[in-house]
DRENDO-1510 file (C-alpha; in Angstrom, 1 decimal, always signed):
<recs>
REC; n; res; u; v; w
REC; 1; MET; +97.9; +21.1; -39.6 .
REC; 2; THR; +97.5; +17.8; -37.7 .
REC; 3; PRO; +99.3; +17.9; -34.4 .
REC; 4; ASP; +101.8; +15.3; -33.3 .
REC; 5; LEU; +102.6; +14.3; -29.8 .
REC; 6; LYS; +106.1; +13.0; -30.2 .
REC; 7; ARG; +107.6; +15.4; -27.7 .
REC; 8; GLU; +105.2; +14.5; -24.9 .
REC; 9; ALA; +107.1; +13.2; -21.9 .
REC; 10; TRP; +104.6; +10.4; -21.1 .
REC; 11; LEU; +104.9; +9.0; -24.7 .
REC; 12; ASN; +108.7; +8.8; -24.3 .
REC; 13; SER; +108.7; +7.1; -20.9 .
REC; 14; LYS; +110.8; +3.9; -20.7 .
REC; 15; PRO; +107.9; +1.7; -19.3 .
REC; 16; LEU; +105.6; +2.7; -22.1 .
REC; 17; LEU; +108.2; +2.2; -24.8 .
REC; 18; THR; +108.9; -1.3; -23.3 .
REC; 19; VAL; +105.3; -2.2; -23.8 .
REC; 20; PHE; +105.2; -0.9; -27.3 .
REC; 21; ASP; +108.3; -3.0; -28.1 .
REC; 22; ALA; +106.8; -6.2; -26.6 .
REC; 23; LEU; +103.5; -6.0; -28.5 .
REC; 24; GLU; +105.1; -4.9; -31.8 .
REC; 25; ALA; +107.6; -7.7; -31.6 .
REC; 26; ALA; +104.7; -10.1; -31.6 .
REC; 27; GLY; +103.3; -8.6; -34.8 .
REC; 28; GLY; +100.7; -6.4; -33.1 .
REC; 29; GLU; +99.8; -2.8; -34.1 .
REC; 30; VAL; +99.6; -0.6; -31.0 .
REC; 31; ARG; +98.3; +2.9; -30.3 .
REC; 32; VAL; +97.6; +5.0; -27.2 .
REC; 33; ASN; +93.8; +5.7; -27.0 .
REC; 34; GLY; +91.4; +8.1; -25.4 .
REC; 35; GLY; +92.3; +10.2; -22.4 .
REC; 36; ALA; +96.0; +10.6; -22.7 .
REC; 37; VAL; +95.7; +11.7; -26.3 .
REC; 38; ARG; +92.7; +14.0; -25.5 .
REC; 39; ASN; +94.4; +15.6; -22.5 .
REC; 40; SER; +97.7; +16.2; -24.3 .
REC; 41; LEU; +95.9; +18.0; -27.1 .
REC; 42; MET; +94.0; +20.1; -24.6 .
REC; 43; GLY; +97.2; +20.9; -22.6 .
REC; 44; ILE; +95.9; +19.0; -19.6 .
REC; 45; ALA; +98.1; +16.7; -17.4 .
REC; 46; VAL; +98.0; +13.0; -18.3 .
REC; 47; ALA; +97.5; +10.6; -15.4 .
REC; 48; ASP; +97.0; +7.2; -17.1 .
REC; 49; VAL; +97.9; +5.8; -20.4 .
REC; 50; ASP; +95.7; +3.2; -22.1 .
REC; 51; LEU; +96.6; +1.3; -25.2 .
REC; 52; SER; +94.7; -0.5; -28.0 .
REC; 53; THR; +96.1; -3.3; -30.0 .
REC; 54; THR; +95.3; -5.7; -32.9 .
REC; 55; LEU; +96.5; -8.6; -30.8 .
REC; 56; VAL; +93.9; -10.8; -29.1 .
REC; 57; PRO; +94.2; -11.1; -25.3 .
REC; 58; ALA; +96.0; -14.4; -25.3 .
REC; 59; GLN; +98.6; -13.0; -27.7 .
REC; 60; THR; +98.9; -9.9; -25.6 .
REC; 61; ILE; +99.6; -11.9; -22.5 .
REC; 62; LYS; +102.1; -14.1; -24.3 .
REC; 63; ALA; +103.9; -11.1; -25.8 .
REC; 64; LEU; +104.2; -9.2; -22.5 .
REC; 65; GLU; +105.4; -12.3; -20.5 .
REC; 66; ALA; +108.0; -13.0; -23.2 .
REC; 67; ALA; +109.4; -9.5; -22.6 .
REC; 68; GLY; +109.4; -10.0; -18.8 .
REC; 69; ILE; +106.4; -7.7; -18.3 .
REC; 70; ARG; +103.8; -8.7; -15.8 .
REC; 71; ALA; +100.4; -9.3; -17.4 .
REC; 72; ILE; +97.1; -9.3; -15.4 .
REC; 73; ALA; +93.8; -10.4; -16.9 .
REC; 74; THR; +91.8; -7.6; -15.4 .
REC; 75; GLY; +89.0; -7.7; -18.0 .
REC; 76; ILE; +89.9; -10.5; -20.4 .
REC; 77; GLU; +86.3; -11.2; -21.5 .
REC; 78; HIS; +86.2; -7.6; -22.9 .
REC; 79; GLY; +89.7; -7.8; -24.2 .
REC; 80; THR; +91.5; -5.9; -21.5 .
REC; 81; ILE; +94.9; -6.9; -20.1 .
REC; 82; THR; +96.8; -4.8; -17.6 .
REC; 83; ALA; +100.6; -4.7; -18.2 .
REC; 84; VAL; +102.8; -3.6; -15.3 .
REC; 85; ALA; +106.1; -2.4; -16.7 .
REC; 86; GLY; +108.4; -1.5; -13.9 .
REC; 87; LYS; +105.9; -0.1; -11.5 .
REC; 88; THR; +103.7; +1.5; -14.1 .
REC; 89; PRO; +100.3; -0.1; -15.1 .
REC; 90; PHE; +98.9; +0.2; -18.6 .
REC; 91; GLU; +95.5; -1.1; -19.7 .
REC; 92; ILE; +95.8; -2.8; -23.1 .
REC; 93; THR; +92.6; -3.6; -24.9 .
REC; 94; THR; +92.1; -5.5; -28.1 .
REC; 95; LEU; +90.3; -3.7; -30.9 .
REC; 96; ARG; +86.6; -4.7; -30.8 .
REC; 97; GLU; +83.1; -3.9; -31.8 .
REC; 98; ASP; +79.8; -4.4; -30.0 .
REC; 99; ILE; +77.6; -7.1; -31.4 .
REC; 100; GLU; +75.0; -7.1; -28.6 .
REC; 101; THR; +74.1; -4.5; -25.9 .
REC; 102; ASN; +71.5; -4.4; -23.1 .
REC; 103; GLY; +71.8; -0.9; -21.7 .
REC; 104; ARG; +74.8; -1.6; -19.5 .
REC; 105; HIS; +77.0; -4.5; -20.7 .
REC; 106; ALA; +78.0; -5.4; -24.2 .
REC; 107; VAL; +79.0; -8.6; -26.0 .
REC; 108; VAL; +82.1; -7.7; -28.0 .
REC; 109; ARG; +83.8; -9.2; -31.0 .
REC; 110; PHE; +87.6; -8.7; -31.4 .
REC; 111; GLY; +88.9; -7.3; -34.6 .
REC; 112; THR; +91.6; -5.3; -36.3 .
REC; 113; ASP; +89.6; -2.3; -37.6 .
REC; 114; TRP; +90.5; +0.9; -35.9 .
REC; 115; GLU; +87.4; +2.8; -37.2 .
REC; 116; LEU; +85.0; +0.1; -35.9 .
REC; 117; ASP; +86.8; +0.3; -32.5 .
REC; 118; ALA; +86.4; +4.1; -32.4 .
REC; 119; LYS; +82.7; +3.8; -33.3 .
REC; 120; ARG; +81.9; +1.7; -30.3 .
REC; 121; ARG; +83.1; +4.5; -27.9 .
REC; 122; ASP; +80.9; +7.1; -26.4 .
REC; 123; LEU; +82.2; +10.6; -27.2 .
REC; 124; THR; +84.2; +11.9; -30.1 .
REC; 125; ILE; +86.8; +13.4; -27.9 .
REC; 126; ASN; +87.5; +9.9; -26.5 .
REC; 127; ALA; +87.9; +8.3; -30.0 .
REC; 128; LEU; +91.4; +9.6; -30.7 .
REC; 129; TYR; +94.6; +7.5; -31.0 .
REC; 130; CYS; +98.3; +8.1; -31.5 .
REC; 131; ASP; +101.2; +5.7; -32.3 .
REC; 132; ARG; +104.6; +5.6; -30.5 .
REC; 133; HIS; +105.9; +8.3; -32.7 .
REC; 134; GLY; +103.1; +10.7; -31.7 .
REC; 135; ILE; +101.3; +10.6; -35.0 .
REC; 136; LEU; +97.6; +11.3; -34.4 .
REC; 137; TYR; +94.8; +9.0; -35.7 .
REC; 138; ASP; +91.4; +10.6; -35.8 .
REC; 139; PRO; +88.9; +8.3; -37.6 .
REC; 140; LEU; +85.8; +10.2; -36.5 .
REC; 141; ASN; +87.0; +13.8; -36.7 .
REC; 142; GLY; +87.2; +14.2; -32.9 .
REC; 143; LEU; +90.1; +16.6; -33.2 .
REC; 144; ASP; +87.8; +19.5; -34.1 .
REC; 145; ASP; +85.7; +18.8; -31.0 .
REC; 146; VAL; +88.8; +18.7; -28.9 .
REC; 147; LYS; +89.8; +22.1; -30.3 .
REC; 148; ASN; +86.4; +23.6; -29.7 .
REC; 149; ARG; +85.8; +21.8; -26.4 .
REC; 150; HIS; +82.6; +20.4; -27.8 .
REC; 151; VAL; +81.4; +17.3; -26.0 .
REC; 152; ARG; +79.2; +15.2; -28.2 .
REC; 153; PHE; +78.2; +11.5; -28.7 .
REC; 154; ILE; +79.6; +9.5; -31.6 .
REC; 155; GLY; +76.9; +9.1; -34.2 .
REC; 156; ASP; +73.3; +9.0; -32.9 .
REC; 157; ALA; +73.2; +10.1; -29.2 .
REC; 158; GLY; +70.1; +8.0; -28.5 .
REC; 159; GLU; +71.7; +4.9; -29.8 .
REC; 160; ARG; +74.9; +5.4; -27.8 .
REC; 161; ILE; +72.8; +5.9; -24.6 .
REC; 162; THR; +70.6; +2.9; -25.3 .
REC; 163; GLU; +73.7; +0.8; -25.5 .
REC; 164; ASP; +74.8; +1.9; -22.1 .
REC; 165; HIS; +72.7; +4.3; -20.0 .
REC; 166; LEU; +75.7; +5.2; -17.8 .
REC; 167; ARG; +76.8; +7.3; -20.8 .
REC; 168; ILE; +74.3; +9.9; -19.7 .
REC; 169; LEU; +76.4; +10.7; -16.7 .
REC; 170; ARG; +79.6; +10.4; -18.6 .
REC; 171; PHE; +78.3; +13.0; -21.0 .
REC; 172; PHE; +77.8; +15.5; -18.2 .
REC; 173; ARG; +81.0; +14.5; -16.5 .
REC; 174; PHE; +83.1; +15.1; -19.6 .
REC; 175; PHE; +81.3; +18.4; -20.2 .
REC; 176; ALA; +82.2; +19.4; -16.6 .
REC; 177; TRP; +85.8; +18.7; -17.2 .
REC; 178; TYR; +86.3; +19.5; -20.9 .
REC; 179; GLY; +83.3; +21.3; -22.3 .
REC; 180; ALA; +82.8; +25.0; -23.2 .
REC; 181; ALA; +79.8; +27.1; -24.1 .
REC; 182; ARG; +76.8; +24.7; -23.7 .
REC; 183; PRO; +76.5; +20.9; -24.1 .
REC; 184; ASP; +75.6; +19.4; -27.5 .
REC; 185; GLY; +71.9; +19.9; -28.2 .
REC; 186; ASP; +71.3; +16.3; -29.5 .
REC; 187; GLY; +73.0; +14.9; -26.5 .
REC; 188; LEU; +70.9; +17.0; -24.1 .
REC; 189; LYS; +67.7; +15.9; -25.8 .
REC; 190; ALA; +68.7; +12.2; -25.7 .
REC; 191; CYS; +69.7; +12.4; -22.1 .
REC; 192; ALA; +66.4; +14.0; -21.1 .
REC; 193; LYS; +64.4; +11.4; -23.1 .
REC; 194; LEU; +66.3; +8.3; -21.8 .
REC; 195; LYS; +67.1; +9.4; -18.3 .
REC; 196; GLY; +64.8; +6.7; -16.9 .
REC; 197; GLY; +67.3; +4.1; -17.9 .
REC; 198; LEU; +69.6; +5.3; -15.1 .
REC; 199; GLU; +67.3; +3.5; -12.7 .
REC; 200; ASN; +68.8; +0.2; -14.0 .
REC; 201; ILE; +72.4; +1.3; -13.3 .
REC; 202; SER; +74.0; +0.3; -10.0 .
REC; 203; VAL; +74.1; +3.0; -7.4 .
REC; 204; GLU; +77.8; +2.5; -6.9 .
REC; 205; ARG; +78.5; +3.4; -10.6 .
REC; 206; ILE; +76.1; +6.4; -10.4 .
REC; 207; TRP; +77.9; +7.8; -7.3 .
REC; 208; MET; +81.3; +7.1; -8.9 .
REC; 209; GLU; +80.3; +9.2; -12.0 .
REC; 210; LEU; +78.6; +12.0; -9.9 .
REC; 211; ARG; +81.7; +12.2; -7.6 .
REC; 212; LYS; +84.0; +12.5; -10.6 .
REC; 213; THR; +81.8; +15.3; -12.0 .
REC; 214; LEU; +81.8; +17.1; -8.7 .
REC; 215; LYS; +85.6; +16.9; -8.7 .
REC; 216; ALA; +85.9; +19.0; -11.8 .
REC; 217; PRO; +87.3; +22.5; -11.4 .
REC; 218; ASP; +83.9; +24.1; -12.0 .
REC; 219; PRO; +81.0; +21.6; -12.5 .
REC; 220; SER; +78.3; +24.2; -11.9 .
REC; 221; ARG; +77.3; +24.5; -15.6 .
REC; 222; SER; +77.2; +20.8; -16.0 .
REC; 223; LEU; +75.0; +20.4; -12.8 .
REC; 224; LEU; +72.7; +23.1; -14.2 .
REC; 225; TRP; +72.1; +21.1; -17.4 .
REC; 226; MET; +71.7; +17.9; -15.4 .
REC; 227; ARG; +69.0; +19.7; -13.5 .
REC; 228; THR; +67.4; +21.1; -16.6 .
REC; 229; THR; +67.2; +17.7; -18.3 .
REC; 230; GLY; +65.9; +16.1; -15.1 .
REC; 231; VAL; +68.9; +13.8; -14.8 .
REC; 232; LEU; +70.0; +15.3; -11.5 .
REC; 233; GLY; +66.5; +14.6; -10.1 .
REC; 234; VAL; +66.8; +11.0; -11.0 .
REC; 235; ILE; +70.1; +10.3; -9.4 .
REC; 236; LEU; +69.9; +12.9; -6.5 .
REC; 237; PRO; +66.2; +13.5; -5.8 .
REC; 238; GLU; +67.2; +15.2; -2.5 .
REC; 239; SER; +68.4; +18.1; -4.5 .
REC; 240; GLU; +65.0; +18.8; -6.0 .
REC; 241; LYS; +63.6; +20.7; -3.0 .
REC; 242; TRP; +66.9; +22.4; -2.2 .
REC; 243; GLY; +68.4; +23.4; -5.5 .
REC; 244; ILE; +71.9; +23.9; -6.8 .
REC; 245; ASP; +72.1; +27.7; -6.5 .
REC; 246; LEU; +74.7; +27.5; -3.8 .
REC; 247; VAL; +77.2; +25.6; -5.9 .
REC; 248; PRO; +78.5; +28.5; -8.1 .
REC; 249; HIS; +79.0; +30.6; -5.0 .
REC; 250; LEU; +80.9; +27.8; -3.3 .
REC; 251; ILE; +83.1; +27.4; -6.3 .
REC; 252; ALA; +83.7; +31.1; -6.4 .
REC; 253; ALA; +84.7; +31.0; -2.7 .
REC; 254; GLU; +87.1; +28.1; -3.4 .
REC; 255; GLN; +88.8; +30.1; -6.1 .
REC; 256; LYS; +88.9; +33.3; -4.0 .
REC; 257; TRP; +90.2; +31.6; -0.8 .
REC; 258; ARG; +92.3; +28.9; -2.6 .
REC; 259; TRP; +90.4; +26.0; -1.1 .
REC; 260; LYS; +91.0; +22.7; -2.8 .
REC; 261; PRO; +87.9; +21.5; -4.8 .
REC; 262; ASP; +86.0; +19.0; -2.7 .
REC; 263; ALA; +83.3; +16.7; -4.1 .
REC; 264; MET; +81.7; +16.1; -0.7 .
REC; 265; VAL; +81.3; +19.8; +0.2 .
REC; 266; ARG; +79.8; +20.4; -3.3 .
REC; 267; LEU; +77.4; +17.5; -2.8 .
REC; 268; ALA; +76.4; +19.0; +0.6 .
REC; 269; ALA; +75.7; +22.3; -1.2 .
REC; 270; MET; +72.9; +20.6; -3.1 .
REC; 271; MET; +71.2; +19.2; +0.0 .
REC; 272; ARG; +69.3; +20.4; +3.1 .
REC; 273; PRO; +71.5; +20.1; +6.2 .
REC; 274; ASP; +69.4; +17.4; +7.8 .
REC; 275; GLY; +70.8; +14.3; +9.4 .
REC; 276; GLU; +68.0; +12.1; +8.2 .
REC; 277; ILE; +68.3; +13.2; +4.6 .
REC; 278; ALA; +72.1; +12.8; +4.7 .
REC; 279; THR; +71.7; +9.3; +6.1 .
REC; 280; GLY; +69.2; +8.4; +3.4 .
REC; 281; VAL; +71.5; +9.7; +0.6 .
REC; 282; ALA; +74.5; +7.8; +2.0 .
REC; 283; ARG; +72.5; +4.6; +2.4 .
REC; 284; ARG; +70.9; +4.8; -1.1 .
REC; 285; LEU; +74.1; +5.6; -2.9 .
REC; 286; LYS; +76.1; +3.1; -0.8 .
REC; 287; PHE; +78.7; +5.5; +0.5 .
REC; 288; SER; +81.8; +4.3; +2.2 .
REC; 289; GLY; +81.9; +4.5; +5.9 .
REC; 290; ASP; +84.1; +7.6; +5.8 .
REC; 291; GLU; +81.8; +9.3; +3.2 .
REC; 292; THR; +78.7; +8.5; +5.3 .
REC; 293; ARG; +80.2; +9.8; +8.5 .
REC; 294; ARG; +81.4; +13.0; +6.8 .
REC; 295; LEU; +78.0; +13.8; +5.2 .
REC; 296; VAL; +76.0; +13.0; +8.3 .
REC; 297; ASP; +78.3; +14.8; +10.7 .
REC; 298; TRP; +78.2; +17.9; +8.4 .
REC; 299; ALA; +74.4; +17.8; +8.5 .
REC; 300; GLN; +74.3; +17.5; +12.3 .
REC; 301; SER; +77.2; +19.8; +13.4 .
REC; 302; PRO; +76.4; +23.3; +14.6 .
REC; 303; LEU; +78.0; +26.3; +13.0 .
REC; 304; PRO; +80.5; +28.1; +15.3 .
REC; 305; ARG; +79.5; +31.6; +16.4 .
REC; 306; LYS; +80.5; +34.1; +13.8 .
REC; 307; ASP; +82.2; +36.3; +16.4 .
REC; 308; CYS; +83.9; +33.6; +18.4 .
REC; 309; ASP; +87.7; +33.9; +19.0 .
REC; 310; GLU; +90.3; +31.3; +18.1 .
REC; 311; VAL; +90.2; +29.8; +21.6 .
REC; 312; GLU; +86.5; +29.2; +21.4 .
REC; 313; LEU; +86.8; +27.9; +17.8 .
REC; 314; ALA; +89.6; +25.5; +18.9 .
REC; 315; LYS; +87.3; +24.2; +21.7 .
REC; 316; SER; +84.6; +23.5; +19.1 .
REC; 317; LEU; +87.0; +21.7; +16.8 .
REC; 318; TYR; +88.3; +19.6; +19.7 .
REC; 319; LEU; +84.9; +18.6; +21.1 .
REC; 320; GLY; +83.2; +18.3; +17.7 .
REC; 321; ASP; +84.1; +16.9; +14.2 .
REC; 322; PRO; +86.7; +19.3; +12.7 .
REC; 323; GLN; +86.0; +18.3; +9.1 .
REC; 324; ALA; +82.2; +18.7; +9.6 .
REC; 325; ILE; +82.7; +22.1; +11.1 .
REC; 326; LEU; +85.1; +23.1; +8.3 .
REC; 327; ASP; +82.5; +22.0; +5.7 .
REC; 328; LYS; +79.8; +23.9; +7.5 .
REC; 329; MET; +81.8; +27.1; +7.6 .
REC; 330; LYS; +82.7; +26.9; +3.9 .
REC; 331; LEU; +79.1; +26.5; +2.9 .
REC; 332; GLU; +78.1; +29.4; +5.2 .
REC; 333; ILE; +80.5; +31.6; +3.3 .
REC; 334; ALA; +78.9; +30.5; +0.1 .
REC; 335; ARG; +75.5; +31.2; +1.5 .
REC; 336; LEU; +76.5; +34.7; +2.5 .
REC; 337; ALA; +77.8; +35.3; -1.0 .
REC; 338; MET; +74.5; +34.1; -2.5 .
REC; 339; THR; +72.6; +36.6; -0.3 .
REC; 340; ASN; +75.0; +39.5; -1.3 .
REC; 341; GLU; +76.7; +39.5; +2.1 .
REC; 342; GLU; +80.1; +38.3; +0.7 .
REC; 343; GLY; +81.9; +41.4; +2.0 .
REC; 344; SER; +80.2; +41.5; +5.4 .
REC; 345; ALA; +82.0; +41.3; +8.6 .
REC; 346; SER; +80.5; +37.9; +9.2 .
REC; 347; ALA; +81.8; +36.5; +5.9 .
REC; 348; LYS; +85.3; +37.8; +6.6 .
REC; 349; SER; +85.2; +36.4; +10.2 .
REC; 350; ILE; +84.2; +33.0; +9.0 .
REC; 351; ALA; +86.8; +33.0; +6.3 .
REC; 352; GLU; +89.4; +33.6; +9.0 .
REC; 353; HIS; +87.9; +30.7; +11.0 .
REC; 354; VAL; +88.2; +28.4; +7.9 .
REC; 355; LYS; +91.9; +29.4; +7.6 .
REC; 356; TYR; +92.5; +28.7; +11.2 .
REC; 357; ALA; +90.6; +25.4; +11.2 .
REC; 358; THR; +92.4; +24.2; +8.0 .
REC; 359; LYS; +95.7; +24.5; +9.8 .
REC; 360; TRP; +94.5; +23.4; +13.3 .
REC; 361; LYS; +96.2; +20.4; +14.9 .
REC; 362; ARG; +94.4; +18.5; +17.6 .
REC; 363; PRO; +96.1; +19.0; +20.9 .
REC; 364; VAL; +97.0; +16.0; +23.0 .
REC; 365; PHE; +95.5; +15.7; +26.4 .
REC; 366; PRO; +98.6; +15.4; +28.7 .
REC; 367; VAL; +97.1; +13.1; +31.4 .
REC; 368; LYS; +97.0; +9.4; +30.9 .
REC; 369; GLY; +95.2; +6.7; +33.0 .
REC; 370; GLN; +98.5; +5.6; +34.5 .
REC; 371; ASP; +99.2; +9.1; +35.7 .
REC; 372; ILE; +95.9; +8.9; +37.7 .
REC; 373; LEU; +96.8; +5.4; +39.0 .
REC; 374; ASN; +100.1; +6.8; +40.2 .
REC; 375; LYS; +98.2; +9.3; +42.4 .
REC; 376; GLY; +97.0; +6.3; +44.4 .
REC; 377; ILE; +93.5; +6.0; +43.0 .
REC; 378; ALA; +92.4; +2.4; +42.6 .
REC; 379; ALA; +91.5; +1.1; +39.1 .
REC; 380; GLY; +87.8; +1.3; +38.4 .
REC; 381; PRO; +85.1; +3.8; +37.4 .
REC; 382; GLU; +86.8; +6.6; +39.3 .
REC; 383; ILE; +89.7; +6.6; +36.9 .
REC; 384; GLY; +87.4; +7.4; +33.9 .
REC; 385; ALA; +85.3; +9.9; +35.8 .
REC; 386; LEU; +88.4; +11.9; +37.0 .
REC; 387; THR; +89.9; +11.7; +33.5 .
REC; 388; LYS; +86.8; +13.2; +32.0 .
REC; 389; LYS; +86.7; +15.9; +34.7 .
REC; 390; LEU; +90.4; +16.8; +34.1 .
REC; 391; GLU; +90.0; +16.9; +30.3 .
REC; 392; LYS; +87.0; +19.3; +30.6 .
REC; 393; LEU; +89.0; +21.6; +32.8 .
REC; 394; TRP; +91.9; +21.4; +30.4 .
REC; 395; VAL; +89.6; +22.3; +27.4 .
REC; 396; ASP; +87.9; +25.1; +29.4 .
REC; 397; SER; +91.4; +26.6; +30.1 .
REC; 398; GLY; +92.0; +26.8; +26.4 .
REC; 399; PHE; +94.3; +23.8; +26.6 .
REC; 400; LYS; +96.7; +25.7; +28.9 .
REC; 401; LEU; +96.7; +23.7; +32.1 .
REC; 402; SER; +99.8; +21.6; +32.3 .
REC; 403; LYS; +100.0; +18.0; +33.3 .
REC; 404; ALA; +101.4; +18.9; +36.7 .
REC; 405; GLU; +98.6; +21.4; +37.3 .
REC; 406; LEU; +95.9; +18.9; +36.3 .
REC; 407; LEU; +97.3; +16.1; +38.5 .
REC; 408; LYS; +97.0; +18.4; +41.6 .
REC; 409; ILE; +93.2; +18.5; +41.1 .
REC; 410; GLU; +91.2; +15.9; +43.0 .
</recs>
């Protein structure tokens, strides 16, 4: 029996129905496509809703504006308009087919054929549509793959990848999130054969796909197949001499201790903790400033002593980088599990340190520069020197010395 989605809350939201009304009033046929349909069928939360229509972009804009809906030409050359109904954005794309591809970008021709639109997509689980009444349209039999959690390319895997080599990473990303058992054999062979094409993809897009893969609840099987096919070595050669064996143990620790999945910690698990290597990865993949600092600080931060108490740990967190120390401790717990020391006293101690560090709030040094000026000390280098001295004494006391006590010290 073909499922219908008419009771899904997202499909009955007022903003979405308003967009349906606007486009249909202009004579367009409209359906929700891809992710929202796939996720609903899999029982997974829906974040974004994208639409396909038979209207060409100019008609879409005119129809939206006539209904008082803001229209933004976010990708008009490829047929995509973003409608903002209320405060909710919806990407609306005209049905299309590829008439020319170069491994990354495609020249498209607009049309009204739903099957041709489906055939230009990458994976069968992404080629599903539903109308406003929740009736499912499945031109390429993707529903069976959704039910079986089988991630496979539409048609010939090699042809799909040659059209856009980024689809190699999308294949593994979708397997990480939605796949079961093992990846499609034809897809694996094509990815292994054509992985060299990834060198022509921008590093920003590569990191975006890898980051999304690493955010999956458990990407370890996907990473294993990426490594087996040589794809991981192309996009993250730094993992070649370190391996990915730590990743499953990190994920097990996340589940055991209820840590939130973290792409950056998982990335670090695949790399040697070396500042030069971390800097090189960040530079090559063009990380943001925050991502760069986090990875480099993790690589360079020392691991707190396993038998330190909370006061000593608090001092380390205050004087160092709290996030880097937290990352370091999580990976140490994973390492102990990998070496069959998961139940050791050290592992239990570090797990308690992680719990403490997660909740730790940075204490505020109670003495200000003006307080020292009020002691009669003239402005100048002496102010900074005395401030550093007092702060050190305050940290050494376990943050217990009061402002009054500190200001008595010369």
